N, C-alpha and C positions, 0 to 999 in steps of 0.2 A: 901479644901478637896473635892474630887469628889465622888459623891454617885452613884455607879454602881449597886445598888440593883434593882431587877426587879419590885419593887413596889414603884416607885417614884411618887410623886404628880405631877399633871399637872402644868406647869409653866405659862400658860396663861389661860384667860377665854375661848378661843377657845378650848383648851385642855379639859377643864371641860365640855364644850358643846359637844365635840366629845364623851366623855364618856357617856353622857346622851343619845346621838343619838344611840350609840352602845347598851346601855341598852334597849332603845325603840325597836330596831331591834330584840334583843334577846327575849323580851317579845312578840313581834309580831310572831316570829318563834315558840315560845312555844304555843301561841294561835293557830297558824296554825297546829301544830302537834296534838293539842287537837281536831281539826276538825272544828273550827269556822274560816274558811279561810277568810271570808269578814272582820271580826274584826281584824285578824292578819295582813292582807294587809293594813288595815287602820292605824294600829299602826306604821307599817314600813313607810308608806307614810307620816304620820304626823311627824315622826322623821326626815325624809329627808327634809320636809318643814321647820322644826325648824332649821335644819342645814343651809338651804339656807338663812333664815332670819338672823341668826347670822353671816354667812359669808358676807352678804351684809352690816351689820352695824358695824362689828368690823374692826379695823385697820389691815393692813397687818401683823404687828408684833403680835397683839393681837389675830389674828385668829388661831394661833398655828397649830394644826393638821388638821383643816378645810381647810387650804390653801394648794392647790395642784397645781393649775394653776393660770391663771389670775382671778381676782375677778368675772368679768362678765361670764367667762366660767364656773367657779365653781357654781355660783348661777344658771345659766341657766340649767346646767345638774342636779343639785339637785331639782330644781323646776319641770323640765320635768319628772324626775323619781318619785318624790313624788306625783304629780298630776296624773301621769299615773297609779300608783298603786291604788290611791283612786278612780279614774274613773273606773278602772277595777273592783274593789270591788263593785261599785254601778251598773255598766251597765250589767255585766254578769247575765243572767237570772238563776233562780233556775232550777236545773235538777231533773227530777223525779227519785226517788230512786227505784231500782228494788225489 
């Protein structure tokens, strides 16, 4: 029997990790909306680095929704984006408020 309900459970570890990464991004966006942009960007960047780690260590079948392209390509793009956001949060100087 096929389950077509919109609330199916992830079938792989990668699917579960994907949901954790999406949750981290949503938390980061919420923090950004609240005004603490450095912390919000750090949450999103950490989520992307977590996704890169699991994409690197999981098998092709086990990666689930983390698998988009070849392994090295996925890992490279996730690491560049994650590190880029964290570096941006650290490097940008505070601006004086008017």
